[in-house]
Every structure is written in C-alpha cells, then in structure tokens.
C-alpha positions in Angstrom: 14.4 4.8 -10.8 12.5 1.6 -10.1 10.9 2.6 -6.8 7.2 1.9 -6.7 7.5 -0.2 -9.8 4.4 -2.4 -9.0 2.6 0.5 -7.3 2.8 2.6 -10.4 1.6 -0.2 -12.7 -1.5 -1.5 -10.9 -3.9 -1.2 -8.0 -5.2 -4.8 -8.5 -4.2 -4.2 -5.7 6.8 -7.1 21.1 8.7 -9.9 21.2 12.0 -11.5 20.1 12.9 -11.3 16.4 12.3 -14.6 14.7 13.0 -15.4 11.0 11.4 -17.9 8.7 14.4 -17.3 6.4 17.0 -14.7 7.3 20.1 -13.2 6.0 22.1 -10.8 8.1 24.8 -8.6 6.6 27.0 -6.3 8.6 29.0 -3.8 6.6 31.1 -0.8 7.4 31.9 0.4 10.9 35.2 0.3 12.7 36.4 0.7 16.2 33.8 2.6 18.2 31.2 2.5 15.4 28.0 0.5 14.8 27.9 -1.4 11.5 25.0 -1.2 9.1 22.9 -4.4 9.2 20.4 -6.1 7.0 17.9 -8.7 8.3 15.6 -10.4 5.8 12.3 -12.2 6.3 11.9 -11.3 9.9 8.6 -12.6 11.2 6.3 -10.2 13.0 3.4 -12.7 13.1 2.6 -16.4 12.6 1.3 -16.2 9.0 4.0 -16.7 6.3 3.1 -13.3 4.8 3.7 -11.5 8.1 7.4 -10.8 7.5 9.6 -7.8 6.8 13.0 -6.9 5.5 15.0 -4.6 7.8 17.8 -2.2 6.7 19.6 -0.6 9.7 22.1 2.2 9.0 25.6 2.4 10.4 26.1 4.5 13.6 22.4 4.4 14.4 21.1 5.3 17.8 17.9 5.3 19.7 17.8 9.1 19.9 18.2 10.2 16.3 17.7 7.2 13.9 14.3 7.5 12.4 12.1 4.7 11.1 10.6 4.4 7.6 8.0 1.7 7.1 7.3 0.9 3.5 4.0 -0.7 2.5 3.7 -2.2 -0.9 0.6 -1.9 -3.2 -1.3 -4.3 -5.3 -5.0 -3.7 -4.7 -4.8 -5.6 -1.3 -4.7 -8.8 -3.3 -1.2 -8.9 -4.8 2.2 -7.4 -4.5 5.2 -8.2 -2.3 8.0 -6.5 -0.3 10.3 -7.9 -3.0 8.9 -5.3 -5.4 11.2 -2.9 -3.6 14.5 -3.9 -5.3 18.0 -3.7 -4.0 18.5 -0.6 -6.2 15.4 1.0 -4.7 16.7 0.3 -1.2 20.1 1.8 -2.1 18.3 4.9 -3.4 16.4 5.3 -0.2 19.5 4.9 1.9 21.3 7.6 0.0 18.3 10.0 0.2 17.4 9.5 3.8 20.6 8.1 5.4 19.4 8.8 9.0 16.5 6.4 8.6 16.2 2.6 9.3 14.0 1.1 6.6 11.4 -1.6 7.3 9.9 -3.1 4.2 6.8 -5.2 5.2 4.6 -7.8 3.7 1.1 -8.4 4.8 -1.7 -11.0 4.2 -3.3 -10.7 0.8 -7.0 -11.0 0.3 -8.2 -13.8 -1.9 -11.9 -13.7 -3.0 -14.5 -14.5 -2.0 -13.6 -14.7 1.7 -9.9 -15.1 2.5 -8.0 -12.4 4.4 -10.7 -9.8 3.6 -10.6 -6.4 5.3 -9.5 -5.5 7.9 -6.7 -8.2 7.7 -4.3 -5.9 5.9 -5.0 -3.0 8.3 -4.4 -5.3 11.3 -1.1 -6.6 9.8 0.3 -3.1 9.4 -0.7 -2.4 13.0 1.0 -5.6 14.1 4.2 -4.7 12.2 4.3 -1.2 13.7 3.9 -2.6 17.2 6.6 -5.2 16.5 9.1 -2.6 15.4 8.2 -0.3 18.2 8.6 -3.1 20.8 12.0 -4.0 19.4 13.3 -0.5 18.8 15.9 -0.8 21.5 17.2 -4.0 19.9 17.4 -2.3 16.5 18.8 0.9 18.1 16.2 3.2 16.5 14.1 6.0 17.8 10.3 6.4 18.2 10.2 8.7 15.1 8.2 6.6 12.7 7.2 7.5 9.1 4.9 5.4 6.9 5.2 5.3 3.2 3.1 3.5 0.6 1.6 3.7 -2.8 -1.9 2.7 -4.0 -3.2 0.1 -1.6 -0.1 0.6 0.4 -0.8 4.4 0.5 -4.3 3.6 1.8 -2.9 1.4 4.6 -0.2 3.9 5.5 -2.8 6.7 5.8 -5.2 4.6 7.7 -2.7 3.5 10.3 -1.2 6.9 10.7 -4.5 8.6 11.2 -6.3 5.9 13.2 -3.8 4.5 15.7 -2.0 7.0 18.0 -0.5 4.2 20.1 1.9 2.6 20.8 3.6 5.3 18.7 2.3 8.4 17.1 3.4 8.4 13.4 5.4 11.6 12.7 4.5 11.8 8.9 3.0 9.8 6.1 3.9 9.7 2.5 1.0 8.7 0.2 1.3 7.8 -3.4 -2.3 7.9 -4.8 -3.8 5.8 -2.0 -7.6 5.5 -1.7 -8.9 7.6 1.2 -12.7 7.0 1.1 -13.8 3.4 0.7 -17.5 4.4 0.2 -16.5 6.7 -2.7 -14.2 3.9 -4.1 -17.2 1.6 -4.2 -19.6 4.3 -5.6 -17.2 5.7 -8.2 -14.9 2.7 -8.9 -13.4 3.8 -12.2 -11.6 0.8 -13.6 -11.6 -1.0 -10.3 -14.8 -3.1 -10.2 -17.3 -2.2 -7.4 -18.0 -6.0 -7.0 -14.3 -6.5 -6.0 -14.6 -3.7 -3.5 -17.7 -5.4 -2.0 -15.8 -8.7 -1.7 -12.8 -7.0 -0.1 -15.1 -5.1 2.3 -17.5 -8.0 3.1 -20.5 -6.2 1.5 -21.6 -2.9 0.1 -21.5 0.4 2.0 -25.2 0.0 2.7 -24.8 -3.6 4.0 -21.6 -3.0 6.0 -21.4 0.7 6.7 -19.3 0.4 9.8 -16.4 -1.4 8.1 -16.4 1.2 5.2 -16.3 4.0 7.7 -13.6 2.4 9.8 -11.5 1.6 6.8 -11.5 5.1 5.3 -8.5 7.3 6.3 -10.5 10.5 5.6 -12.8 9.8 8.5 -9.9 9.9 11.0 -8.5 13.3 10.2 -8.3 15.6 13.2 -6.2 18.6 14.4 -3.7 16.0 15.7 -3.2 14.2 12.4 0.4 13.9 11.4 1.9 15.9 8.5 1.0 14.3 5.2 2.4 14.5 1.6 0.2 13.3 -1.2 1.4 12.5 -4.7 -1.3 12.0 -7.3 -1.7 11.9 -11.0 -4.7 13.9 -12.2 -5.5 11.4 -14.9 -5.7 8.4 -12.5 -8.5 6.1 -13.5 -8.2 3.8 -10.4 -8.0 6.3 -7.6 -9.9 9.5 -8.5 -7.8 12.5 -7.8 -10.8 14.7 -7.0 -12.9 12.5 -4.8 -10.0 10.7 -3.1 -6.7 12.6 -2.8 -8.2 16.1 -3.2 -10.9 15.3 -0.8 -8.3 14.3 1.8 -6.4 17.5 1.2 -9.5 19.5 1.8 -10.2 17.7 5.1 -6.5 18.1 6.2 -6.7 21.9 5.4 -10.0 22.2 7.3 -8.3 20.6 10.3 -5.2 22.8 9.9 -3.0 19.8 9.4 0.4 20.3 7.8 0.2 18.8 4.3 1.5 19.0 0.8 -0.3 18.0 -2.3 1.8 17.3 -5.4 -0.4 17.0 -8.6 1.0 15.6 -11.8 -1.6 16.8 -14.4 -0.9 14.5 -17.3 -0.2 11.3 -15.3 -2.4 8.4 -14.3 -1.9 5.6 -11.7 1.2 4.6 -13.5 3.8 3.9 -14.7 5.4 7.2 -13.9 8.6 8.2 -15.8 12.0 8.5 -14.2 11.9 12.3 -14.2 8.6 12.4 -12.4 9.8 9.9 -9.8 12.9 12.0 -9.2 10.7 15.1 -8.8 8.4 13.3 -6.4 11.3 12.0 -4.2 13.0 15.4 -4.2 9.8 16.8 -2.7 9.4 13.9 -0.2 13.0 14.3 1.0 12.4 18.0 1.7 9.0 17.4 3.3 10.5 14.8 5.7 13.4 17.0 6.6 11.1 19.8 7.5 8.5 17.8 9.4 10.3 14.9 11.1 12.7 16.2 13.6 
C-alpha cells in the first residue's frame, strides 16, 4: 500500500469554488441517486499552492457524509498532494466509503524567509474554512476529520486542537507528527536545529510565542477531539518519547479519548505494507467508534 509514501520516507519536511486547473468526473448513480464526483486543483486561496483535490462519494448528503482532510508531509518545505496516488485514494474510498476526501496543498517554506511559519498553519485553517463554507454545495456534513503524517501530522494536530471554529474537528489521525516545537529544536535528532530556527523565525529563546503557538501539545484540553497517534519507536526525526508519548500523556491527563499505536522496531519510514495495513485497520476502527 503506497499511502503516505512521502511521509514515511522523509520529514525534510467561503466563497465560490474556483479552479486553476480542474477535472470533474461523475461516475455511478442512476435515477434518484447522486453520482460520485472528483474535482481537481480547486483553489481555496490566491497562491498557486493553495489548492485541493476533492473526491465526493456517490449518494452523499449533508447529514451523514463525513469529511476527511488529508495533509501531506515533507518537513514544511516539500511534498505535494500528488503524493497521494490514485491507488491511495481508491484504498481510502473502500475503507471509509461514507467520507468525502479533500486532499490539500499548502504553501511551502523556502529558507531563509519565504513562507515561514505560520504560513502552513494558516493555509490549513483557510482550507478548512473553505470546505466548511461550501459544505452545502458539496453535500457533506460538518463532521470533519483531519489526517496527516510528519509535518502534515503536526498541522492536523495543531488545527484540530487550536481552532474550535467554524467547525470543531471530530477526530485527528496523526502519523508521527511533531507536537512540541521547542523540543524539536532542543532535541532535533537528524533534523537540524538551524532549519527549525529558520522555519520558526528564530530560536525558542528569541521567538517564544511562535514556538508556543505552533505546538499542538500546548492546546490540549478536556474538549480536545479524539486522537489516534501512530509512531515508530526508532524514529530519528520525531522522537517517540518527547513528542508522541508526551502528547499521549497530556491527552490522558485531560481525559481525552486517544489511542497510541507504537511500532517498536520502526523509524520515520519507510513502513512495510503489513505495518501500513495494520495501521489503517486501527484507524478505520477508531474513526467508526469516535466519529458518529
């Protein structure tokens, strides 16, 4: 299974619908039914990177059709929604057929000073607001789930925990995303601290507010949404103990529904097909139990 191909390889890291380049495909559906629909490169902002691919299931409706927003990884400086292949999309459609899938791009940082943080955070926020504002057009509900790996996991967690409006996220799926940016700087592993400083416009000492505001772990409360974390214990980029385990501890302290899936012999990637299958089996069960 190719899902999260880039994420598992590297961390280096409302308005009318408008398309910079679009492709709509209607399939299925007969008399009295709503056809499945695909819309590619739908713009949610003015920047060329602010686009998304949309996969709407057949027979969707605004009461029961849930929304999955997928956020790619790449260390905040690389990656693309195209890393989620057609085969990956088909796999998601089969596993969670009652979800509409929104696969988003966002502005990438380029050092020393282009699209540094919080540009990526703000893009995710804009994408969520765009989808929510157009939910009647897409015939989807307000039951939103965020999923991401690595940098995408960080962005999914951050938005889900930090922004309760215009829609409260129902659940978040985190594949080894950084949760504490101060710790990521202080204990960078194989991700250079100097790169973190460029991304964050300074060190934790020099820019403490941005580090605090960019760390999902600081926004955990009793109202935080259910969270499933998937983490390799041998990850040299995102430390399992000081990042994912620390988040789990904070979630437990706040009595937030959560599930931590540790893979003892695995790192940041690549993960093998059997592990990916196990991970998505657990995700499927978790979402079924926690997103009604």
